[in-house]
C-alpha positions as CSV (number, residue, x, y, z in Angstrom):
1,M,-28.1,-16.8,66.0
2,K,-28.9,-16.4,69.6
3,P,-29.4,-12.6,70.6
4,N,-27.2,-13.1,73.3
5,S,-24.7,-14.3,70.5
6,P,-21.5,-12.2,70.6
7,W,-21.7,-12.4,66.8
8,V,-24.8,-10.0,67.2
9,F,-22.3,-7.4,67.7
10,L,-20.1,-8.0,64.6
11,P,-21.8,-5.4,62.5
12,L,-21.3,-2.5,65.1
13,L,-17.9,-3.6,65.1
14,G,-17.3,-3.2,61.9
15,F,-18.7,0.0,61.5
16,I,-16.6,1.4,64.3
17,L,-13.7,0.3,63.1
18,L,-14.4,1.6,59.4
19,A,-15.5,4.9,61.2
20,V,-12.1,5.0,62.6
21,L,-10.4,4.5,59.9
22,L,-12.8,7.0,57.7
23,A,-11.9,9.5,60.5
24,S,-8.2,9.5,60.8
25,G,-7.7,10.4,56.8
26,L,-10.0,13.6,56.9
27,G,-7.1,15.6,58.7
28,R,-4.4,14.4,56.2
29,D,-3.2,17.1,53.3
30,P,-4.3,14.7,50.2
31,Q,-1.3,16.8,48.4
32,E,1.5,15.1,51.5
33,L,2.4,11.6,49.7
34,P,5.2,10.2,51.4
35,S,8.3,9.4,49.7
36,A,10.6,6.7,50.3
37,L,13.3,8.2,48.3
38,V,13.3,11.6,50.0
39,G,17.2,11.6,51.1
40,K,18.0,8.9,48.8
41,P,19.7,9.4,45.1
42,V,17.3,10.3,42.2
43,P,17.3,6.7,40.8
44,A,19.9,5.5,38.2
45,F,18.6,6.5,34.2
46,S,19.3,7.1,30.6
47,L,16.2,8.5,28.3
48,S,16.3,10.8,25.6
49,S,16.2,14.3,25.8
50,L,12.8,15.8,24.1
51,L,14.7,18.9,22.4
52,T,18.2,17.5,21.7
53,E,19.1,14.4,20.0
54,E,21.5,13.8,23.8
55,T,20.6,10.8,25.9
56,V,20.2,11.8,29.7
57,T,21.4,10.7,32.9
58,E,21.0,11.0,36.5
59,A,23.9,12.3,36.3
60,S,22.6,15.8,35.0
61,L,20.4,16.4,37.9
62,T,23.7,16.9,40.2
63,G,26.3,19.7,41.1
64,R,23.3,22.3,41.9
65,W,19.6,22.7,43.1
66,Q,17.7,22.1,41.1
67,L,13.9,21.3,40.0
68,L,12.9,17.7,38.5
69,N,9.4,18.7,37.7
70,V,6.9,15.7,35.7
71,W,4.5,17.0,33.2
72,A,2.8,16.2,30.1
73,T,0.4,17.8,27.8
74,W,-2.9,15.8,28.7
75,C,-2.4,16.6,32.1
76,P,-5.0,19.8,32.8
77,T,-3.4,20.9,36.3
78,C,0.2,21.2,34.2
79,H,-1.3,23.8,31.9
80,V,-2.1,25.6,34.8
81,E,1.0,25.6,36.8
82,H,3.1,26.3,33.8
83,P,3.3,30.1,33.7
84,F,4.7,29.7,37.6
85,L,7.3,27.4,36.1
86,L,8.2,30.0,33.6
87,A,8.6,32.6,36.3
88,L,10.8,30.8,38.6
89,A,12.9,29.7,35.4
90,A,12.8,33.5,34.5
91,Q,14.4,34.1,37.8
92,G,17.2,31.7,37.5
93,V,15.8,28.8,39.5
94,P,17.0,25.5,37.5
95,I,14.1,23.0,36.5
96,A,14.3,19.7,34.6
97,G,11.4,18.6,33.3
98,L,10.4,14.9,33.1
99,N,7.7,14.6,30.2
100,Y,6.0,11.7,31.8
101,K,3.7,9.0,29.4
102,D,3.4,11.7,27.0
103,E,3.2,11.9,23.0
104,T,6.7,13.5,21.7
105,P,5.4,15.7,19.0
106,A,2.9,16.8,21.4
107,A,5.1,17.9,24.2
108,R,7.4,19.8,21.7
109,Q,4.6,21.5,20.2
110,Y,3.3,22.0,24.0
111,L,6.8,24.1,25.0
112,A,6.7,25.7,21.6
113,N,3.7,27.4,22.1
114,L,3.6,27.8,25.9
115,G,7.4,28.1,26.1
116,N,9.8,26.3,27.7
117,P,11.1,27.0,31.4
118,F,12.9,23.6,31.7
119,T,16.9,23.5,31.4
120,H,16.5,20.1,29.7
121,V,13.8,17.9,29.4
122,I,14.1,13.7,30.2
123,V,11.5,11.8,27.9
124,D,9.9,8.9,30.5
125,A,7.3,8.0,27.2
126,D,6.8,4.5,29.2
127,G,6.8,5.7,32.4
128,Q,9.6,3.6,34.2
129,L,11.5,7.0,35.3
130,G,8.4,8.0,36.9
131,L,7.5,4.3,38.7
132,D,10.7,4.4,40.2
133,L,10.7,7.9,41.4
134,G,7.3,6.9,42.9
135,V,5.1,9.2,40.7
136,Y,1.6,8.9,41.3
137,G,0.6,11.2,38.3
138,A,1.7,14.9,36.9
139,P,2.4,17.3,38.1
140,E,4.9,16.4,40.8
141,T,7.7,18.3,41.7
142,F,11.0,17.1,43.7
143,L,13.6,19.1,44.9
144,I,16.6,18.2,43.9
145,N,19.9,18.6,45.7
146,P,23.8,19.4,44.6
147,Q,24.6,15.8,45.1
148,G,21.7,14.6,42.9
149,E,19.6,13.6,46.1
150,I,15.7,14.2,46.3
151,V,15.1,16.3,49.3
152,L,11.5,16.8,48.9
153,R,8.9,15.8,46.7
154,H,5.6,17.9,46.4
155,A,2.6,16.0,44.8
156,G,-0.1,18.9,42.9
157,D,0.8,22.2,41.3
158,L,3.7,23.9,42.3
159,N,2.4,27.5,42.8
160,E,3.7,30.6,44.6
161,R,2.2,29.6,48.1
162,V,4.0,26.1,47.8
163,W,7.1,27.4,46.2
164,K,7.8,29.9,49.7
165,E,5.9,27.2,52.1
166,K,8.1,24.0,51.1
167,F,10.9,24.6,49.0
168,L,12.3,28.2,49.3
169,P,13.2,26.6,53.2
170,L,15.0,23.7,51.7
171,M,17.0,25.9,49.6
172,P,20.2,28.3,49.4
173,A,18.8,31.6,49.0
174,E,21.6,32.3,46.4
175,Q,20.2,29.1,44.6
176,S,16.4,29.9,45.0
177,G,15.8,32.5,42.5
178,Q,16.3,35.4,45.2
179,G,13.5,34.5,47.2
180,G,11.3,33.2,44.6
181,A,8.4,33.9,42.7
182,Q,6.7,37.1,43.1
C-alpha cells in the first residue's frame, strides 16, 4: 500500500464505526426489550394446564386486567421474584403463569413448596408460545388488558419498583391490587 492510499485510513474508519456502535448501546436499559406484540392480542395457543387436566387457550387471558408471568424452576431470578408475585396475588392481582421449557414434575413441586401465585399455569414445554410472544428467557412479565391484548412487556424480575413505575400507571386502580404490593 502506498502511504497516500485511501486504504491506509480503513482501520481508523472501522475503529470509529465500532466505537459509535458500542457507545449507542451504553445508555440503554437492558431490561427494555422491544415487543412487536404490544397493542396486539396474545397469540393463539392451546396448551395443557400444569395443575389440572384442562386445556388452556388464549381465551383464558381475556375478561380482566392480568399479568402473564413467564417462569421456570431452572431460572434463579424466578426464585427471587416469586415472593413478590405471591404478595401481588394476595392483594388480588390476577397472574397467569407460563411455565417455560421446564419439567412438569419439578414445576409442580416448586409451586407446592413455595406457594402458587397463579390463577392458572400454562405448560409451554417446547417453548413455542414463548417464541410466539418473543420471550428471550425467564422471567418476563406481560400486562394483558381485558380484551386479551398485550399492553406491556417487562424482561427481568418483577419487583416493587418495576410494579410501581411500569405496571401500575397502565392499570385501572380497581384492577391493580389497590395500589400494588407494599
